[in-house]
C-alpha positions in Angstrom: -8.0 -26.5 15.4 -7.0 -23.1 15.3 -4.4 -21.0 13.5 -0.6 -21.5 13.3 1.9 -19.3 13.6 2.7 -19.0 10.4 -0.6 -18.3 9.6 -1.3 -15.7 11.8 2.1 -13.8 10.8 1.0 -13.8 7.3 -2.3 -12.7 8.3 -0.9 -9.6 10.7 1.7 -8.7 9.1 4.2 -10.0 11.6 7.5 -12.4 11.8 7.3 -15.8 13.1 10.0 -14.4 15.6 7.8 -11.6 16.9 4.9 -13.9 17.7 7.6 -16.1 19.4 8.7 -13.3 21.3 5.3 -12.1 22.8 4.6 -16.1 23.5 7.8 -15.7 25.8 7.2 -12.4 27.2 3.6 -13.9 28.4 2.2 -10.9 26.3 0.5 -13.2 23.7 1.0 -16.8 24.4 -1.2 -19.2 21.5 -4.7 -20.4 23.4 -3.9 -24.3 22.0 -1.5 -26.7 21.3 -1.4 -29.5 19.6 -0.3 -32.9 20.4 3.0 -32.3 19.1 3.4 -28.7 20.5 2.7 -26.4 18.3 1.4 -23.3 18.7 -2.4 -23.0 17.8 -4.2 -19.7 18.0 -7.8 -19.3 18.5 -10.1 -15.9 17.6 -9.4 -14.3 20.6 -5.7 -14.5 20.3 -6.4 -12.9 17.2 -8.3 -10.3 18.7 -6.0 -9.7 21.4 -3.2 -9.4 18.6 -4.8 -6.9 16.7 -5.1 -4.5 20.2 -1.2 -5.4 20.7 -0.3 -4.2 17.2 -2.4 -0.8 17.9 -0.8 0.2 20.7 2.7 -0.6 19.2 1.5 1.4 16.0 0.7 4.3 18.7 4.2 3.8 19.9 3.6 2.2 23.3 6.2 -0.4 24.6 5.3 -4.1 25.1 5.2 -3.7 29.0 2.8 -0.9 28.6 0.4 -2.9 26.4 0.6 -5.4 29.0 -0.8 -3.4 31.4 -3.3 -1.9 29.1 -4.5 -5.3 27.8 -4.6 -7.2 31.4 -6.3 -3.9 33.3 -8.8 -5.4 35.5 -12.4 -5.3 34.4 -11.4 -4.3 30.7 -13.4 -5.5 28.3 -13.3 -4.8 24.4 -15.5 -1.4 24.4 -12.8 -0.2 26.8 -10.3 -0.8 24.4 -12.3 0.5 21.6 -12.9 3.7 23.6 -9.7 4.1 24.3 -8.4 3.5 20.6 -10.8 6.2 19.4 -9.7 8.6 21.6 -6.0 7.9 20.6 -6.8 8.5 17.2 -8.6 11.4 17.4 -5.3 13.0 19.2 -3.0 11.5 16.7 -5.6 12.8 13.2 -5.1 16.2 15.3 -1.2 15.9 15.3 -1.4 14.7 11.5 -3.7 17.5 10.2 -1.5 19.6 11.6 1.6 18.1 10.0 -0.5 18.1 6.8 -0.7 21.7 6.8 3.2 22.1 7.0 4.1 19.4 4.6 1.3 20.5 1.5 2.1 24.1 2.0 6.0 23.4 2.3 5.7 21.5 -1.0 2.9 23.8 -3.0 4.7 26.7 -2.2 8.5 25.6 -2.7 9.7 27.2 1.0 13.4 27.1 -0.3 14.8 30.7 0.8 12.3 31.1 4.0 14.3 33.5 6.0 13.4 31.6 9.7 16.3 30.5 12.4 16.5 26.7 12.8 14.5 27.0 15.8 11.7 29.2 14.4 11.5 26.3 11.4 11.4 23.8 14.2 8.5 25.4 15.6 6.5 26.0 12.3 7.5 23.0 10.9 8.3 20.4 13.5 10.9 17.9 12.1 10.0 18.3 8.3 12.7 20.2 6.7 11.1 22.0 3.4 14.7 22.6 2.0 14.4 18.6 1.1 12.2 19.7 -1.3 13.4 22.4 -2.9 15.7 21.0 -5.5 12.7 18.7 -7.2 10.6 21.7 -6.8 12.8 23.3 -8.9 13.4 20.9 -11.5 9.4 20.7 -11.6 8.0 24.2 -11.6 11.7 26.4 -11.8 10.9 29.2 -14.3 7.4 29.5 -14.3 5.5 32.6 -12.8 4.0 30.7 -10.0 7.3 29.3 -9.0 9.1 32.9 -9.2 6.3 34.8 -7.3 6.2 32.1 -4.9 10.0 32.4 -4.2 9.6 36.1 -3.9 7.0 36.3 -1.0 8.0 33.1 0.9 11.5 34.6 1.1 10.4 37.9 3.1 7.7 36.0 5.3 8.5 35.7 9.3 7.5 33.5 11.3 4.3 34.5 12.2 3.7 34.8 8.8 4.0 30.6 8.7 2.2 30.0 11.7 -0.6 31.9 10.3 -0.4 30.0 6.8 0.1 26.9 9.1 -3.2 27.7 11.0 -5.1 28.7 7.8 -4.4 25.7 6.1 -4.9 23.6 8.7 -8.7 24.9 8.8 -8.8 24.3 5.0 -7.8 20.4 5.9 -10.2 20.4 8.7 -13.0 21.1 6.8 -12.7 18.9 3.7 -12.6 16.0 6.2 -16.0 17.5 8.0 -17.4 17.7 4.7 -16.2 14.1 3.1 -16.9 12.4 6.4 -20.5 13.9 7.2 -21.3 12.5 3.2 -21.6 15.7 1.7 -21.3 15.3 -2.0 -17.6 16.5 -3.6 -19.8 19.2 -5.7 -21.8 20.3 -3.3 -21.8 23.9 -2.5 -20.3 23.7 1.0 -17.5 21.3 -0.4 -16.6 23.7 -3.6 -16.7 26.8 -1.5 -13.8 25.2 0.9 -11.9 24.1 -2.5 -12.2 27.7 -3.0 -10.9 28.7 0.2 -7.8 26.8 -0.9 -7.5 28.7 -3.7 -7.7 31.9 -2.4 -5.2 31.0 0.3 -2.8 29.7 -2.4 -3.3 33.4 -4.0 -3.0 35.3 -0.6 0.3 33.4 0.3 2.2 31.9 -2.2 0.9 33.0 -6.3 -1.9 33.6 -8.5 -3.8 30.2 -8.8 -6.3 30.3 -11.5 -9.2 27.8 -11.5 -7.7 25.9 -14.1 -4.7 25.6 -12.2 -6.3 25.1 -9.1 -7.6 21.8 -10.8 -4.2 20.7 -11.9 -3.1 20.8 -8.2 -6.2 18.5 -7.4 -5.0 16.2 -9.9 -1.6 16.2 -8.6 -2.8 15.4 -5.1 -4.1 12.1 -6.1 -1.3 10.9 -8.7 1.4 12.1 -6.6 1.4 9.3 -3.5 3.0 12.0 -1.3 0.4 14.6 -1.9 -1.9 11.6 -1.4 -0.7 10.3 1.9 -1.0 13.9 3.2 -5.0 13.7 2.6 -5.2 10.0 3.2 -3.7 9.7 6.9 -6.3 12.2 7.8 -9.3 10.0 6.3 -8.9 7.5 3.9 -10.6 8.5 0.2 -10.0 12.5 1.4 -7.5 12.9 -1.6 -9.9 12.0 -4.2 -12.7 14.2 -2.7 -10.7 17.0 -2.7 -9.2 16.6 -6.3 -13.1 16.0 -7.1 -14.1 19.4 -4.7 -11.3 21.4 -6.8 -12.5 20.4 -9.9 -16.0 20.8 -9.8 -14.8 24.9 -8.0 -13.1 24.8 -11.2 -15.8 24.4 -13.3 -18.0 26.5 -11.4 -15.6 29.5 -11.4 -15.0 28.9 -15.2 
């Protein structure tokens, strides 16, 4: 008998009104109807809805999605390959954003002497000053906080671009080790963790192995930090935390 519009809305996390609209514009019409005229969605309809929602998530308009889905000869594998490529591009962009956000939050980047244009070139739409007050409330008065503030206040645009590139490489190497199935306590993963600790010490504050271990715990406990890694790969935040812990034990 298929699925009712209410059931499909609940399964897909959309509203009934959205499904009605998709039907009205011919983007997703239910494959069956009851004798009373009620919509009933089939399995192929659900597959099409999944593709629609994927392309919507990536910012495509409904008109563009209709053209993509109705492309002659485009079977499921065609869409999977296209989605794979689009996701790879999105991951690349997210990795850049992760590096900028993480460095901004870790280093409490208030006082950065950059022009608005330079800030945009380095951080994009992310505004590091939005976290300045919280950072001061959380770490203000600590040696690491004051050391980081002194250093970052003198950094130029070129310095921040170098920091961003270096941090991005660390995130990419963590993700590569994670996706390759390398254990978090393996030498390869611990070496990446040590590069991360050295990066903090080189650019922001002297980060002891024990302090670095605490940062790893925060990467998981604080949803904002966890999201930075989870957007790159699901489970990456816990992997990074475990690698930092293993490296701290090795260094001690």
